[in-house]
N, CA, C and O atoms as a GROMACS GRO file, in nm:
protein
  440
    1MET      N    1   0.418   0.135  -2.601
    1MET     CA    2   0.573   0.089  -2.448
    1MET      C    3   0.576  -0.054  -2.436
    1MET      O    4   0.505  -0.153  -2.421
    2GLU      N    5   0.689  -0.017  -2.448
    2GLU     CA    6   0.719  -0.150  -2.364
    2GLU      C    7   0.637  -0.240  -2.286
    2GLU      O    8   0.556  -0.192  -2.207
    3SER      N    9   0.648  -0.373  -2.299
    3SER     CA   10   0.565  -0.434  -2.192
    3SER      C   11   0.637  -0.499  -2.094
    3SER      O   12   0.730  -0.578  -2.112
    4ILE      N   13   0.580  -0.454  -1.972
    4ILE     CA   14   0.716  -0.500  -1.860
    4ILE      C   15   0.563  -0.622  -1.765
    4ILE      O   16   0.442  -0.603  -1.748
    5ASN      N   17   0.665  -0.747  -1.725
    5ASN     CA   18   0.611  -0.834  -1.704
    5ASN      C   19   0.580  -0.832  -1.525
    5ASN      O   20   0.668  -0.882  -1.454
    6VAL      N   21   0.474  -0.784  -1.469
    6VAL     CA   22   0.500  -0.698  -1.336
    6VAL      C   23   0.404  -0.833  -1.281
    6VAL      O   24   0.339  -0.920  -1.339
    7LYS      N   25   0.434  -0.798  -1.132
    7LYS     CA   26   0.284  -0.924  -1.110
    7LYS      C   27   0.180  -0.838  -1.056
    7LYS      O   28   0.186  -0.767  -0.956
    8LYS      N   29   0.051  -0.863  -1.164
    8LYS     CA   30  -0.104  -0.795  -1.021
    8LYS      C   31  -0.039  -0.832  -0.887
    8LYS      O   32   0.050  -0.914  -0.864
    9PRO      N   33  -0.120  -0.735  -0.790
    9PRO     CA   34  -0.120  -0.719  -0.674
    9PRO      C   35  -0.254  -0.877  -0.634
    9PRO      O   36  -0.365  -0.886  -0.687
   10SER      N   37  -0.206  -0.959  -0.550
   10SER     CA   38  -0.346  -1.040  -0.533
   10SER      C   39  -0.486  -1.003  -0.479
   10SER      O   40  -0.578  -1.076  -0.443
   11PHE      N   41  -0.475  -0.877  -0.484
   11PHE     CA   42  -0.604  -0.796  -0.384
   11PHE      C   43  -0.649  -0.713  -0.512
   11PHE      O   44  -0.732  -0.627  -0.483
   12CYS      N   45  -0.614  -0.717  -0.647
   12CYS     CA   46  -0.622  -0.656  -0.748
   12CYS      C   47  -0.744  -0.715  -0.866
   12CYS      O   48  -0.751  -0.825  -0.920
   13MET      N   49  -0.843  -0.580  -0.880
   13MET     CA   50  -0.979  -0.649  -0.937
   13MET      C   51  -0.987  -0.555  -1.055
   13MET      O   52  -1.099  -0.507  -1.074
   14CYS      N   53  -0.909  -0.527  -1.120
   14CYS     CA   54  -0.936  -0.414  -1.215
   14CYS      C   55  -0.854  -0.468  -1.321
   14CYS      O   56  -0.732  -0.453  -1.311
   15GLU      N   57  -0.908  -0.536  -1.433
   15GLU     CA   58  -0.904  -0.639  -1.517
   15GLU      C   59  -0.822  -0.543  -1.641
   15GLU      O   60  -0.727  -0.590  -1.705
   16THR      N   61  -0.861  -0.440  -1.658
   16THR     CA   62  -0.776  -0.326  -1.751
   16THR      C   63  -0.636  -0.281  -1.740
   16THR      O   64  -0.575  -0.231  -1.834
   17CYS      N   65  -0.594  -0.296  -1.639
   17CYS     CA   66  -0.444  -0.213  -1.568
   17CYS      C   67  -0.406  -0.328  -1.658
   17CYS      O   68  -0.464  -0.423  -1.711
   18ASN      N   69  -0.236  -0.258  -1.652
   18ASN     CA   70  -0.162  -0.311  -1.702
   18ASN      C   71  -0.011  -0.312  -1.529
   18ASN      O   72   0.010  -0.197  -1.490
   19PRO      N   73   0.032  -0.370  -1.486
   19PRO     CA   74   0.076  -0.316  -1.390
   19PRO      C   75   0.226  -0.301  -1.457
   19PRO      O   76   0.303  -0.379  -1.514
   20ILE      N   77   0.228  -0.192  -1.429
   20ILE     CA   78   0.422  -0.142  -1.434
   20ILE      C   79   0.513  -0.121  -1.323
   20ILE      O   80   0.621  -0.153  -1.373
   21VAL      N   81   0.539  -0.080  -1.180
   21VAL     CA   82   0.546  -0.092  -1.102
   21VAL      C   83   0.431  -0.124  -0.956
   21VAL      O   84   0.312  -0.100  -0.937
   22ASN      N   85   0.539  -0.189  -0.873
   22ASN     CA   86   0.478  -0.231  -0.774
   22ASN      C   87   0.534  -0.229  -0.653
   22ASN      O   88   0.643  -0.284  -0.667
   23MET      N   89   0.510  -0.174  -0.460
   23MET     CA   90   0.562  -0.182  -0.394
   23MET      C   91   0.519  -0.278  -0.289
   23MET      O   92   0.401  -0.291  -0.256
   24GLN      N   93   0.616  -0.343  -0.238
   24GLN     CA   94   0.539  -0.494  -0.157
   24GLN      C   95   0.429  -0.575  -0.188
   24GLN      O   96   0.328  -0.613  -0.128
   25ASN      N   97   0.489  -0.594  -0.328
   25ASN     CA   98   0.373  -0.720  -0.399
   25ASN      C   99   0.403  -0.809  -0.321
   25ASN      O  100   0.525  -0.792  -0.320
   26ASP      N  101   0.378  -0.924  -0.228
   26ASP     CA  102   0.393  -1.014  -0.193
   26ASP      C  103   0.269  -1.037  -0.066
   26ASP      O  104   0.217  -0.946  -0.001
   27ASP      N  105   0.249  -1.145  -0.059
   27ASP     CA  106   0.115  -1.198  -0.056
   27ASP      C  107   0.134  -1.191   0.136
   27ASP      O  108   0.066  -1.140   0.225
   28GLU      N  109   0.261  -1.272   0.131
   28GLU     CA  110   0.312  -1.273   0.301
   28GLU      C  111   0.289  -1.142   0.365
   28GLU      O  112   0.240  -1.142   0.478
   29VAL      N  113   0.322  -1.021   0.303
   29VAL     CA  114   0.317  -0.873   0.320
   29VAL      C  115   0.192  -0.867   0.348
   29VAL      O  116   0.178  -0.828   0.464
   30ILE      N  117   0.118  -0.882   0.310
   30ILE     CA  118  -0.035  -0.886   0.364
   30ILE      C  119  -0.045  -0.951   0.449
   30ILE      O  120  -0.073  -0.946   0.569
   31LYS      N  121  -0.022  -1.012   0.381
   31LYS     CA  122  -0.119  -1.172   0.504
   31LYS      C  123  -0.028  -1.115   0.641
   31LYS      O  124  -0.087  -1.115   0.749
   32ASN      N  125   0.121  -1.063   0.636
   32ASN     CA  126   0.158  -1.002   0.798
   32ASN      C  127   0.107  -0.903   0.838
   32ASN      O  128   0.143  -0.849   0.942
   33GLY      N  129   0.000  -0.854   0.754
   33GLY     CA  130  -0.065  -0.624   0.796
   33GLY      C  131  -0.018  -0.540   0.720
   33GLY      O  132  -0.062  -0.425   0.714
   34GLY      N  133   0.078  -0.582   0.652
   34GLY     CA  134   0.113  -0.493   0.564
   34GLY      C  135   0.024  -0.403   0.443
   34GLY      O  136  -0.097  -0.383   0.450
   35SER      N  137   0.067  -0.380   0.391
   35SER     CA  138   0.030  -0.271   0.298
   35SER      C  139   0.142  -0.276   0.158
   35SER      O  140   0.264  -0.285   0.156
   36CYS      N  141   0.044  -0.265   0.049
   36CYS     CA  142   0.107  -0.248  -0.071
   36CYS      C  143   0.051  -0.143  -0.148
   36CYS      O  144  -0.042  -0.071  -0.113
   37MET      N  145   0.149  -0.138  -0.312
   37MET     CA  146   0.096  -0.028  -0.382
   37MET      C  147   0.116  -0.083  -0.489
   37MET      O  148   0.178  -0.190  -0.493
   38CYS      N  149   0.066  -0.023  -0.598
   38CYS     CA  150   0.080  -0.063  -0.751
   38CYS      C  151   0.012   0.036  -0.836
   38CYS      O  152  -0.100   0.084  -0.823
   39MET      N  153   0.140   0.065  -0.968
   39MET     CA  154   0.093   0.178  -1.026
   39MET      C  155   0.131   0.152  -1.180
   39MET      O  156   0.246   0.133  -1.219
   40GLY      N  157  -0.020   0.152  -1.286
   40GLY     CA  158  -0.015   0.075  -1.378
   40GLY      C  159  -0.097   0.209  -1.505
   40GLY      O  160  -0.144   0.322  -1.492
   41GLU      N  161  -0.082   0.131  -1.599
   41GLU     CA  162  -0.142   0.208  -1.775
   41GLU      C  163  -0.260   0.084  -1.804
   41GLU      O  164  -0.259  -0.033  -1.840
   42ASN      N  165  -0.381   0.210  -1.754
   42ASN     CA  166  -0.510   0.150  -1.818
   42ASN      C  167  -0.486   0.151  -1.965
   42ASN      O  168  -0.414   0.213  -2.043
   43SER      N  169  -0.600   0.033  -1.975
   43SER     CA  170  -0.638   0.000  -2.115
   43SER      C  171  -0.694   0.031  -2.193
   43SER      O  172  -0.707  -0.011  -2.308
   44ILE      N  173  -0.746   0.132  -2.127
   44ILE     CA  174  -0.878   0.193  -2.161
   44ILE      C  175  -0.877   0.373  -2.089
   44ILE      O  176  -0.800   0.386  -1.993
   45ILE      N  177  -0.932   0.462  -2.119
   45ILE     CA  178  -0.939   0.592  -2.114
   45ILE      C  179  -1.082   0.638  -2.022
   45ILE      O  180  -1.182   0.670  -2.086
   46GLU      N  181  -1.084   0.637  -1.901
   46GLU     CA  182  -1.182   0.658  -1.832
   46GLU      C  183  -1.216   0.762  -1.824
   46GLU      O  184  -1.151   0.826  -1.741
   47GLU      N  185  -1.326   0.841  -1.894
   47GLU     CA  186  -1.330   0.976  -1.911
   47GLU      C  187  -1.462   1.060  -1.872
   47GLU      O  188  -1.573   1.019  -1.904
   48TRP      N  189  -1.444   1.177  -1.804
   48TRP     CA  190  -1.568   1.186  -1.735
   48TRP      C  191  -1.587   1.367  -1.736
   48TRP      O  192  -1.488   1.396  -1.669
   49THR      N  193  -1.634   1.461  -1.761
   49THR     CA  194  -1.704   1.571  -1.705
   49THR      C  195  -1.754   1.669  -1.611
   49THR      O  196  -1.873   1.697  -1.597
   50SER      N  197  -1.662   1.716  -1.550
   50SER     CA  198  -1.701   1.778  -1.443
   50SER      C  199  -1.686   1.932  -1.415
   50SER      O  200  -1.567   1.964  -1.412
   51ASN      N  201  -1.752   2.013  -1.399
   51ASN     CA  202  -1.758   2.129  -1.417
   51ASN      C  203  -1.697   2.223  -1.568
   51ASN      O  204  -1.638   2.332  -1.565
   52LYS      N  205  -1.734   2.142  -1.693
   52LYS     CA  206  -1.708   2.203  -1.788
   52LYS      C  207  -1.556   2.140  -1.836
   52LYS      O  208  -1.510   2.156  -1.949
   53THR      N  209  -1.493   2.071  -1.732
   53THR     CA  210  -1.385   1.978  -1.786
   53THR      C  211  -1.346   1.905  -1.773
   53THR      O  212  -1.305   1.889  -1.658
   54THR      N  213  -1.316   1.770  -1.893
   54THR     CA  214  -1.299   1.717  -1.912
   54THR      C  215  -1.155   1.598  -1.842
   54THR      O  216  -1.036   1.606  -1.869
   55HIS      N  217  -1.215   1.508  -1.760
   55HIS     CA  218  -1.058   1.451  -1.742
   55HIS      C  219  -1.093   1.324  -1.834
   55HIS      O  220  -1.202   1.279  -1.871
   56LYS      N  221  -0.952   1.279  -1.857
   56LYS     CA  222  -0.914   1.180  -1.950
   56LYS      C  223  -0.807   1.066  -1.890
   56LYS      O  224  -0.691   1.073  -1.928
   57ASN      N  225  -0.838   0.980  -1.814
   57ASN     CA  226  -0.753   0.945  -1.697
   57ASN      C  227  -0.692   0.786  -1.732
   57ASN      O  228  -0.781   0.702  -1.736
   58ASP      N  229  -0.540   0.730  -1.759
   58ASP     CA  230  -0.561   0.620  -1.853
   58ASP      C  231  -0.398   0.592  -1.737
   58ASP      O  232  -0.303   0.545  -1.800
   59ILE      N  233  -0.376   0.612  -1.614
   59ILE     CA  234  -0.318   0.596  -1.448
   59ILE      C  235  -0.376   0.493  -1.406
   59ILE      O  236  -0.498   0.495  -1.418
   60CYS      N  237  -0.309   0.364  -1.340
   60CYS     CA  238  -0.421   0.358  -1.235
   60CYS      C  239  -0.285   0.369  -1.150
   60CYS      O  240  -0.169   0.360  -1.191
   61PHE      N  241  -0.350   0.398  -0.970
   61PHE     CA  242  -0.277   0.382  -0.865
   61PHE      C  243  -0.330   0.361  -0.704
   61PHE      O  244  -0.379   0.440  -0.623
   62CYS      N  245  -0.293   0.193  -0.695
   62CYS     CA  246  -0.384   0.193  -0.657
   62CYS      C  247  -0.262   0.144  -0.482
   62CYS      O  248  -0.140   0.128  -0.479
   63LEU      N  249  -0.354   0.134  -0.379
   63LEU     CA  250  -0.290   0.114  -0.269
   63LEU      C  251  -0.407   0.018  -0.166
   63LEU      O  252  -0.521   0.050  -0.132
   64TYR      N  253  -0.317  -0.123  -0.129
   64TYR     CA  254  -0.387  -0.147  -0.032
   64TYR      C  255  -0.345  -0.122   0.159
   64TYR      O  256  -0.236  -0.096   0.209
   65SER      N  257  -0.438  -0.136   0.205
   65SER     CA  258  -0.432  -0.115   0.365
   65SER      C  259  -0.469  -0.181   0.415
   65SER      O  260  -0.591  -0.182   0.402
   66PRO      N  261  -0.409  -0.304   0.524
   66PRO     CA  262  -0.562  -0.380   0.615
   66PRO      C  263  -0.625  -0.260   0.663
   66PRO      O  264  -0.745  -0.277   0.642
   67PHE      N  265  -0.604  -0.120   0.728
   67PHE     CA  266  -0.734  -0.064   0.737
   67PHE      C  267  -0.829  -0.014   0.648
   67PHE      O  268  -0.940   0.014   0.693
   68LYS      N  269  -0.805   0.002   0.526
   68LYS     CA  270  -0.860   0.044   0.436
   68LYS      C  271  -0.879  -0.019   0.338
   68LYS      O  272  -0.944   0.051   0.260
   69GLY      N  273  -0.848  -0.163   0.278
   69GLY     CA  274  -0.894  -0.218   0.211
   69GLY      C  275  -0.828  -0.171   0.105
   69GLY      O  276  -0.754  -0.076   0.130
   70TRP      N  277  -0.834  -0.227  -0.068
   70TRP     CA  278  -0.827  -0.188  -0.173
   70TRP      C  279  -0.854  -0.042  -0.219
   70TRP      O  280  -0.973  -0.010  -0.213
   71THR      N  281  -0.770   0.048  -0.262
   71THR     CA  282  -0.845   0.129  -0.310
   71THR      C  283  -0.758   0.190  -0.458
   71THR      O  284  -0.637   0.214  -0.461
   72ARG      N  285  -0.854   0.205  -0.575
   72ARG     CA  286  -0.815   0.246  -0.689
   72ARG      C  287  -0.849   0.383  -0.734
   72ARG      O  288  -0.959   0.438  -0.723
   73ASN      N  289  -0.710   0.446  -0.801
   73ASN     CA  290  -0.724   0.558  -0.790
   73ASN      C  291  -0.704   0.613  -0.993
   73ASN      O  292  -0.622   0.586  -1.081
   74VAL      N  293  -0.797   0.675  -0.989
   74VAL     CA  294  -0.745   0.624  -1.163
   74VAL      C  295  -0.645   0.835  -1.169
   74VAL      O  296  -0.632   0.912  -1.074
   75MET      N  297  -0.611   0.851  -1.281
   75MET     CA  298  -0.552   0.970  -1.269
   75MET      C  299  -0.476   0.986  -1.424
   75MET      O  300  -0.468   0.872  -1.469
   76ASN      N  301  -0.434   1.057  -1.494
   76ASN     CA  302  -0.386   1.146  -1.588
   76ASN      C  303  -0.195   1.204  -1.536
   76ASN      O  304  -0.141   1.228  -1.428
   77ASN      N  305  -0.149   1.207  -1.674
   77ASN     CA  306  -0.031   1.251  -1.649
   77ASN      C  307  -0.020   1.422  -1.558
   77ASN      O  308   0.061   1.438  -1.466
   78ASP      N  309  -0.108   1.526  -1.602
   78ASP     CA  310  -0.108   1.593  -1.570
   78ASP      C  311  -0.093   1.575  -1.384
   78ASP      O  312  -0.026   1.628  -1.295
   79ASP      N  313  -0.217   1.449  -1.395
   79ASP     CA  314  -0.219   1.458  -1.165
   79ASP      C  315  -0.069   1.378  -1.129
   79ASP      O  316   0.011   1.437  -1.055
   80PHE      N  317  -0.035   1.242  -1.185
   80PHE     CA  318   0.077   1.215  -1.204
   80PHE      C  319   0.184   1.348  -1.168
   80PHE      O  320   0.225   1.354  -1.052
   81SER      N  321   0.218   1.429  -1.244
   81SER     CA  322   0.255   1.601  -1.221
   81SER      C  323   0.275   1.648  -1.127
   81SER      O  324   0.383   1.695  -1.092
   82VAL      N  325   0.187   1.644  -1.073
   82VAL     CA  326   0.146   1.737  -0.919
   82VAL      C  327   0.087   1.669  -0.814
   82VAL      O  328   0.003   1.726  -0.745
   83ILE      N  329   0.116   1.568  -0.795
   83ILE     CA  330   0.204   1.422  -0.695
   83ILE      C  331   0.314   1.500  -0.679
   83ILE      O  332   0.354   1.581  -0.595
   84SER      N  333   0.359   1.444  -0.801
   84SER     CA  334   0.533   1.430  -0.792
   84SER      C  335   0.585   1.542  -0.725
   84SER      O  336   0.677   1.541  -0.644
   85VAL      N  337   0.513   1.647  -0.768
   85VAL     CA  338   0.533   1.824  -0.704
   85VAL      C  339   0.492   1.833  -0.555
   85VAL      O  340   0.546   1.905  -0.472
   86MET      N  341   0.408   1.764  -0.538
   86MET     CA  342   0.325   1.758  -0.421
   86MET      C  343   0.459   1.666  -0.327
   86MET      O  344   0.530   1.741  -0.260
   87ILE      N  345   0.484   1.560  -0.324
   87ILE     CA  346   0.552   1.510  -0.301
   87ILE      C  347   0.704   1.571  -0.268
   87ILE      O  348   0.749   1.563  -0.153
   88ARG      N  349   0.792   1.640  -0.393
   88ARG     CA  350   0.863   1.714  -0.293
   88ARG      C  351   0.873   1.855  -0.238
   88ARG      O  352   0.971   1.906  -0.182
   89GLN      N  353   0.741   1.915  -0.268
   89GLN     CA  354   0.714   1.976  -0.132
   89GLN      C  355   0.764   1.950  -0.016
   89GLN      O  356   0.870   1.974   0.043
   90PHE      N  357   0.605   1.859   0.019
   90PHE     CA  358   0.635   1.793   0.107
   90PHE      C  359   0.730   1.815   0.174
   90PHE      O  360   0.744   1.893   0.268
   91SER      N  361   0.831   1.716   0.108
   91SER     CA  362   0.978   1.623   0.170
   91SER      C  363   1.080   1.737   0.178
   91SER      O  364   1.195   1.715   0.214
   92LYS      N  365   1.027   1.882   0.139
   92LYS     CA  366   1.116   1.998   0.188
   92LYS      C  367   1.102   2.091   0.286
   92LYS      O  368   1.199   2.144   0.340
   93ILE      N  369   0.931   2.128   0.328
   93ILE     CA  370   0.892   2.189   0.410
   93ILE      C  371   0.899   2.070   0.539
   93ILE      O  372   0.921   2.120   0.649
   94THR      N  373   0.886   1.934   0.535
   94THR     CA  374   0.888   1.880   0.635
   94THR      C  375   1.034   1.840   0.700
   94THR      O  376   1.051   1.808   0.818
   95LYS      N  377   1.145   1.848   0.587
   95LYS     CA  378   1.282   1.844   0.628
   95LYS      C  379   1.259   1.656   0.596
   95LYS      O  380   1.304   1.574   0.677
   96ARG      N  381   1.221   1.632   0.530
   96ARG     CA  382   1.214   1.439   0.570
   96ARG      C  383   1.281   1.409   0.428
   96ARG      O  384   1.233   1.441   0.320
   97SER      N  385   1.368   1.360   0.444
   97SER     CA  386   1.399   1.285   0.275
   97SER      C  387   1.332   1.209   0.273
   97SER      O  388   1.272   1.144   0.358
   98ILE      N  389   1.338   1.212   0.108
   98ILE     CA  390   1.328   1.121   0.022
   98ILE      C  391   1.431   1.005  -0.016
   98ILE      O  392   1.508   1.013  -0.112
   99SER      N  393   1.422   0.893   0.074
   99SER     CA  394   1.516   0.827   0.035
   99SER      C  395   1.527   0.598   0.095
   99SER      O  396   1.461   0.544   0.184
  100LEU      N  397   1.587   0.559   0.040
  100LEU     CA  398   1.597   0.430   0.093
  100LEU      C  399   1.658   0.375   0.242
  100LEU      O  400   1.674   0.264   0.293
  101ALA      N  401   1.684   0.518   0.283
  101ALA     CA  402   1.781   0.499   0.433
  101ALA      C  403   1.717   0.458   0.550
  101ALA      O  404   1.635   0.534   0.602
  102GLY      N  405   1.749   0.325   0.607
  102GLY     CA  406   1.621   0.279   0.702
  102GLY      C  407   1.510   0.209   0.679
  102GLY      O  408   1.435   0.149   0.756
  103ALA      N  409   1.509   0.226   0.530
  103ALA     CA  410   1.431   0.085   0.498
  103ALA      C  411   1.410  -0.019   0.373
  103ALA      O  412   1.372  -0.021   0.256
  104ASP      N  413   1.451  -0.088   0.459
  104ASP     CA  414   1.536  -0.197   0.411
  104ASP      C  415   1.395  -0.353   0.360
  104ASP      O  416   1.404  -0.471   0.326
  105HIS      N  417   1.289  -0.256   0.384
  105HIS     CA  418   1.176  -0.397   0.315
  105HIS      C  419   1.187  -0.295   0.204
  105HIS      O  420   1.200  -0.320   0.084
  106VAL      N  421   1.183  -0.213   0.243
  106VAL     CA  422   1.113  -0.123   0.031
  106VAL      C  423   1.292  -0.160  -0.057
  106VAL      O  424   1.302  -0.209  -0.169
  107ARG      N  425   1.404  -0.122   0.030
  107ARG     CA  426   1.569  -0.141  -0.061
  107ARG      C  427   1.546  -0.243  -0.150
  107ARG      O  428   1.528  -0.226  -0.271
  108LYS      N  429   1.544  -0.366  -0.084
  108LYS     CA  430   1.542  -0.514  -0.108
  108LYS      C  431   1.457  -0.466  -0.275
  108LYS      O  432   1.529  -0.497  -0.370
  109LEU      N  433   1.366  -0.422  -0.303
  109LEU     CA  434   1.275  -0.452  -0.375
  109LEU      C  435   1.373  -0.394  -0.533
  109LEU      O  436   1.356  -0.424  -0.651
  110PHE      N  437   1.460  -0.316  -0.476
  110PHE     CA  438   1.537  -0.234  -0.640
  110PHE      C  439   1.609  -0.314  -0.637
  110PHE      O  440   1.697  -0.320  -0.723
   0.00000   0.00000   0.00000
């Protein structure tokens, strides 16, 4: 994959992740009580087996919230696909649109 120069969030403690996209990665946002998210590729595959199923995870999805602190989730492409479908289903069922309308703090990132 092409190397993308994305700033690691200040809360990131993962030395093996290459950030690809992050949202609201701004120390000022965090200092003022905001949250941020980051997603990247892990340079190592984190693998484990559970109930005879092997999981090979190479995607990091991290969240920072002033309530929970830093949470790091590792996943693979199948997990990512399931999450994408779940977001679309949630949007359809709850009739919440996935758009940047009314989200000035997010729109400025694009």
